[in-house]
SEVEX-991787 format. One record per residue: residue in one letter; x, y negated, z negated of N, C-alpha, C in turn. Coordinates in steps of 0.1 Angstrom, whole numbers, plus 5000, padded with zeros to 4 digits. Each point is the difference from the previous one (the first is absolute). Last residue first. Layout:
<recs>
AXYZXYZXYZ...
</recs>
This chain:
<recs>
H480952835233498849995009499749935015L503850014971500150165004498749995003V501949554985500750035008499750185005L497149714973500449925008501150115014V498050204955499150005011500649895014E503650114967499250135007498649985008V501349634972501250015008499550185011A497749864962499749885010500750045015R500250264960498750005007499949935009L503649894970500150115005499050025013V499849654965500049965018500850175010S497350064957499349955015500849915010E502050224961499550105009498849955011V502449674972500950095004499350155013N497549744963500449885010501150095014R498850284959499049985011500349925008E503150014967499950175009499049995010F499949604966501049985011500150185012V496949934961499549925015501250005006P501050254964498650045010499849935009P503849854972499850135003499050045012E500249484988499750144988500550105012P501649605023499049994992500250154992L503849765025499349954984498850044997L503750015040499750124989499549974986S499149815054500350004987500150094993L500850005052498950004991500649994989A500549875056500549934986498950134992L501550095053498949964989500249984988Y501350075057501049994987498549974984G501449985063500250164990500049964981N502049755043498550034994500250144992G504149625004499050075006499050014995P502749734974501350025016498650055012M497949754956500550125003501050015009D496949694977501449995010500950105000F495749934975501449974991501449975011F495150185016499949864986501349974993Y499850375029500249855011499749844991G499450504984501149984999500649845008P495350094972500450115011501949995006Q496049964954501249875011500650145010G494650054979501150024995501449925008T494650214982500749895006501749985000L495150394991501149954997500249875013G495750334998500449944993501449894991E499550375039499949984985499849944986H499049955047499550124997500650064987E500449585024498650075001499750104994I504449734994498949954994498550125005L504150175017499550044986499149874990Y500749985050499750134998499350034985L502749625008498749945008499350124996V504850054994498949984990498449955003L502550195031500650104991498749924991E501249765041498850104999499750064988N503449685002498850004996499250055002E504050175007499749934991498749994995D500950305043500449894998499949974986M503050435020498149954994499949844992S504150255023499050005012498549924993S503750144970500549925005498849875014P499450374954500649995016500149845005L500649994950498850045008500750025015R501849894946500350005012499250035008V499949764951500050125010500149985012L501349814957499949925011500050185005V499149764949500950035010500049995017N499549714940499550065012501050105011W501349804955498650105001499050005011G505849924988498749925009499150124993G504550135018499849984985498549915007E502550305028500850034994499649914983P497750345042500149854998501050024982R499550265056500749974984500049884994L496250185035501549925000500250004983L496250365022500549884992501349935003S496050305033501249984990500249884989V496050295037500549844993501350054988L498450335031499949895007499749864993G500250504985501349895003500249985011S495950234977500550055015501349895005S499650104942499649985012499950045015D502150044953498650095004499149995012D503749714983500550175003499350045004L498449584986500750005012501050145006L497749944953499250025013500249965013E502849954964499850195004498850025006R502149554991501150085012499350175001L497549714972500249965014501050055006R500250054955498450075008500249985011R503449774980499950195002499150055002L499649534991501050065015500450114998N496949844968499550015014501050015007V501749954957499150145002499250045016H502749634986501150125001498950125009T498249564980500850005020500850164997R498149914962498750015011500649995011R502949944967499350124998499250085011R501349524991501550075011499550184997V497549694976499949965014501250155009K499549974954499250045005499549975018E504349804979499850175000498950045003L500249564993500450035009500050175005Q497949824962499349935015500750045014G502850024950498850115007499149975012R502949684990500450115005499750144997A497949524995501150045012500350135002S498149744961499350145007500350045010D501849614977500050144988499350135006L500049555024501450095002500150094989L495649765000500250085010501650075004E498649774961499650175002500550035010P501949584991500650054989499250195007L498149605020501350055005500650104993T496049744996499750115002501650135003D499049445002500150054987500250154997L500249785042501150044991499650064988I496649805023499750185007502050014990I497649574991499750124993500350165006N502649605014499850064986499650094999S500949925051498849914986500750114987M502849915049499450044991498849974990P502449785041499250055002499250134985L502549515021499450034987498950125002Y502249685037499150114997499250034987D503649695010499249965005498650134999D503850074977499749864996498550015009A503350315023499150054985498849864997I503149915031498750065006499450064990I504149784989499349905008498150084998D503750274988499149994987499249835010L502850225024499050075002499249974989R503849735010499450095012498550054992R504150084978499349794999499050015009Q501850414999498849994987499649845000A503650135038497950064999499949974994E503849884993499749895006498750065005R502850284974499649874994499349865007V501250415022498650084987500149844988D503950005038498850055003498850004992D504049944980499449895004498950015012D502050414982500049884988498849895003P499850505026501149884994499549874999G496150414984501249975017501649914994S494050094989501350014994500749975011V494750004975501349925015500750044993E495250174998501050024989501549905010I494250004995501049995012501350024989W494650224991501049844995501450065011G494550074983500650055008501249934997V494950084988501249984992500850045012K494650084993500949935010501149884989A497250475003500249954989501349905009H496350255022499649934993501149874989P501150435025499749865012500149884990A502250484981498649904997500249855009A503150404990499250065006498649904995L504549904986498450094992499250065007L503949825023500550054983498650114999K498849755036500650095007500750044988S498649594992498650055008500350195002F502849624976499250134995499150065009G505049835015499049924993498650144996D505049795029499250114994498549914995L504549875037499150044993499050084994A505449705007499150205002499349904993F503449755027499049954995498850175000I505749825012498850084995499349984992L504749885029499049904988498550125005A505150255002499249895005499049944993G502750284978500750005013499549915008T498450134960500549944998500949925010E495550304973501350005010500249885003G496150074976501350054996501449975004A495650245024500049904987501349954991F499350355034500649845007500049944990R499350534991499449905002500949875009S500650585006500149834990499549895002N501250585014499549875005499849904987G502350455009500349905002499649835002S498250575018500849934988500149865000F495650205025501650024999500649944988P494950114993500949905007501850095002E494150044994501350125004501249915000L496649794969499750135013501150094999D499449544967500750075012499250145000Y499249484983499150155007501050075009D501549554979499550094990499750155002F500449615033501450054996499750104989F496749725021499950145000501250084998V499849495005499050014991499650114995E503649725025500350194994498850024991D502149655041498850054994500150124993A503849565011499550185002498649984989I502949665036499050014989499550094997L504649745015499450145000498750004993A503049545028499350084987499650115004V503649815025498949965003499850124989G504349885020499649904990498249975001R503750325018499249925007499449884993S502250344983501049885006499449975014A497950224963500949894995500749945011C497150335012499649864993500749924996L501950405013499349975016499549884990R501450294970500849925006499749895012L497150284975500149904992501649925005L498050385024499149855005500349924986A502850405006500049925008498849915003Q499650284958501649925003500449935015R495850264993500149884991501549905004E499450415020499249885012499649914986E502750384988500749955010498849855007P497850274966500849934995501449895006K494750095014500850094994501949934995V494449935000500849925004501550134995Y495050125002500749964990501249965010S494850155016501350024999501349894997G494850115006500450064992501550034996T496649795035501050135001500450044990P496649625006499950134996501350125000N501249624980498650014998499950005016N504950044978498950015007498750034997P503649974963499750075010499049965007N502049704995500950054991499350144991I500049625046499250054992500250134995V502249485017499950115000499450074991V500849525034499250094990500550164997L502949545013499550145006499150064991A501049475013499850084992500150145002R500649605028500549954986499650084990V500549905060499750154986500449904984R501049775047498949994995499550054986D503150055030500649894994498749994991G499950365027500650044993500749904988C496950075047499749974983500549994994P502050195040499249895001498849904990G503550374986499449985014499649865004D502850244959500649955018499349925009L498050244957500749915000500649895014L498150395006499049924998500549894995A502950345003499549925014499349954999E500850204963501049895004499949955012I497650344979499249874997501349935000A500350425017498749915007499649864996S503650294980500549965016499049875007V499350314957500749894996500149925017T496450374990500949985010500349864998I496950334963500749855012501250015007F496650454985501249914996500249885009W496450464982500049865006501549945003S499550545006499849904988500349835006G500050375028499450154993499949874987D500749755031500850115010499950104985F498449465013499150204994501250045005S499949424994500350125008499850094996L498749444995500350154991500250095009Q500549545017499150094999500650144990Y499249395002501450105007499150134991E497649505012499950164993501349995005V498249564989500650075010500250155000T496749504983501250154997499850085012E499649414984500150145009500150144999V497649544976501350084999499650085012N497149694979500949935012501350085005E496450124960501149925003500349955009L496850295006499749914985500449895000R501650405027499449915004499449884992G502450324978500649915007499449905010I497750344975500649864990500849945006S498650425024498749865000500849904992E503450335007499249955011499149914996I500850224965501049945006500149945013L496850364990500149884991500849894998P499250485025500049835009500149884984Y502550524995498749924997500049935009G503350275026499449954984498849944997P504450255034498250054997499949894985K503149755018498650095009500950135000P501649544965500050165007498750035008A502349494995499050054993500150175008L502449424998500250155006499150104994V499449495004500250064992499850175005V500249455025499850134994501250084988D498049475020501150044993499850194998G496749625008500650065011501550085002S498149624964499750035005500350075014D503350064953498849895011499050055009C502650264960499350015012499449815004L501550224954501350045010499749885013L497349944961500850044996501349955012K495450175009499849824994501850034998F499250435001499649925017500149884996L499750244961501250005004499949925020W496350004974501049884989501350055015S496350335010499849844999501249904995Y500350444988500450015018499749845002A498550094954501449965004500550055018E495650064993499949814993501650054999S499150425006499349925009500349855001T500350334966501649995006499749915013S497349854954500050135010500949965006S499549684967498750095002500250135007L504349784977498949955005499150055001L504949924976498950085001498549905008Y506050035000498849935004498350085000L505850044982499050035003498849915002H504849954982499950065016498850105006E501249824952499849855008500150065019P500550404963498749944999499549805014D503450485001500449844999498049935002V502150514997499249935008499949854987R503650465000499249914990499549915010R501450505011500149885005499149894991V502650535002499149884992500049885009P500950425030500149924993499749884990S497050425019500649915001501249914992G496250314993501550104997500749895013E495849954983499850055013501550015000D498749854964499350125002500250055013E502149594987500950124994498950075001S498749615019500950045006500350164998R496849784974499550105015500950045003T500849684967499950134995499850085011S500249585012501250004999500250154996L495749805006500850045012501250014995F497549924969499550075005500450045014R501749614974500250164992499650145003A498549535026501450044999500550144996L495849864994499950035007501650055008M499549724962498850124997500450125012E501549575003500850034992499750144993R497249715026501050015007501050144996S496349824977499550095009501250045012E501149604966499650194994499550075014L500649565013501650104998499350104994P496749885032500149944986501450054994G499449895051498850054991501050004986R501749745037500250165005498850064993P499549534994499950075014500250174999Q498549724958501150025003500350155015A496349634967500750055012501549994999D496450084959501349955005500749995014Y494949944966500950075010501349935004V497750194950500649885012500250035015G496050214968501549984999500249895011P495150324999500749924990501450015004V495650155027501049925004501249964988E495250044988500050105008501950025010T498249624975500150124992500750115002P501349515029499050064997500150174987A502749515004500350165004498250075002L502649584986498449995010499950115002G503849774973498450064992499050005011H504249845012499249894997499050084988M503150265030501249884996498949944991T497950275035500250104986501349914990P498249805042499149994988500550064986N503349805043499450134993499149954988S502049665023498549995006500050174997D503349564995499950164991498750025002N502849615008498950055014499850134999L504049754970498149925002499150065007K503450234973499649995013498949905002G505550174969498049954996499450015018L504850224986499249885000498750015002T504750244979498150055000499749855011K505950204994498849915001498550045001G504550195010499550064989498649884994A502950005038500849964984499150044992I498750095043501250115002500449924983R496549825012499550125001501050065000S500549575011499549994989499850154993R501249945047501249984987499950024990T496450035033501350124997501049944989E496749655010499250124994501550075001A501749715021499749934986499550174993L499450015052501450034991500649994987A495749875015499950185005501850014990I498949575012499350024988500150144994P501849855042500649944989499750034986N499650345045499349814995501150014988L501450435025499249884991499449905002E501850295041500449944990498949954988D499550305040500650084988501049874995S495549975029500949985001500650074985G496150335022500449834998501549965001I497950435007500049974986500049844998R500150275048499049984991499949914983N503350165035499949884995498549984997S502850484992499149915012500149864996F504450324996498450024991499249875011R505050375005499549864999498749984997V504350264986499249995004498749924999R504950105007499649934987498550055009M504950315010499349875007498449964990
</recs>
C-alpha cells in the first residue's frame, strides 16, 4: 500500500515557468536570474563569511557526500553488511527535533496521528502538539527485557484512529528503557507499515552506545521494506548537544522514496536550516567521531559495572532493569514508594534532582532514570545518595 502524504505542501502541479525552468535544468542549460537577490553572487559577501552561497535544500552536496562516506564506513565498523549510503537520500538539518517537525509536516495534516512508544521521552508528543498532530502511544512491555507487542500496534491501526495514522515512530534503542528493536519485531513492523501505507520514523541517535544488548540488532537506516526516515546526528554521536548537525536518511520502495523526497525538498527549501559556517567544520567533526564514541562508551561501561557492584552491596531495595543500549538506565524502586517524595527528598537532603518514571509514562510506580555519563566519582556519589534516600524513606 502506498504511503499517504499531507496536503500541506501545496499543488502537485508546476506552473508553466517552473516547468520550463525544470526542463532547462535537465537539458543542462543555465538560466540567468532577473530577480537574483543572493548578495554573495554579486561581490557583496562579508570578509568574515567569504564564498558564494549556493542554496541546496538538502544541504551542500559536498557535505552530504562526506557524511555518506562516513555512514558507509560505519556500517563496516559495526560488522553489518556493507551499505553504500546515497548522499542524495540525505537531508542535513540542525537537530533530530527539527527532523521530527519536518516529517510531521510531510506526513500529517492537522489532526492526523503518529504512533509513538511509551515509556519514552516526551519530546515526540511535545513536537506533535506544535504541529497539530495527535500522538497515540503504543506500550512497551517488560518481561526481563523490554519488547514491542506488534499485535497491539495492529490493534491501534484497526481501531477508531486507525485511518488517521500516518507514521510509526520507533526509538532504536529507546530512551529511557535502553531497549533495541529485536529482529523479529523489526521484520513484523516493516511488514505492517508496508501493508498499511504507514511511514516508519526510526530515531537511532543512541544506536552506537550498546551496553548489554541481545544479538541481532540492526539499524532501520537504509531499509527498503517500507518507507523509512532514519534520524541521527552529532548531538549523541559526538556527545555534543551544541554541535547542531542532524540528518534524515530516506529509504524504501522507489516510488514512495521519490514522492517523499519531492515533497521533503519543498519543506527543506522553505526552511534552509543548515549554516555553511557550521558545515565547514564537518571534516574535523567526522574525523573525531570514532574517538569520541569510544570515549563515551568507556565511561558508560565503567559506570554501569560500578552501578551493579553498588546495587549488589546494598539492601536490595533498588534493582536495575537490563539496559541494552544508550547512556541512561532505569532503576526499580519499591513500588510502594512515592516517586515525587523520593526526588523531593533528594533535592532537600542530597542536593540532587532527577527524573522519576512517570516523566516517561512508565507503566507503574517506582522507577528512576540515571545517567551513566558523569565522571565515575560523581556517578558513584549519585548512586549512593539514591540508595541512602530509599533506605531512609522505606525503612524509617
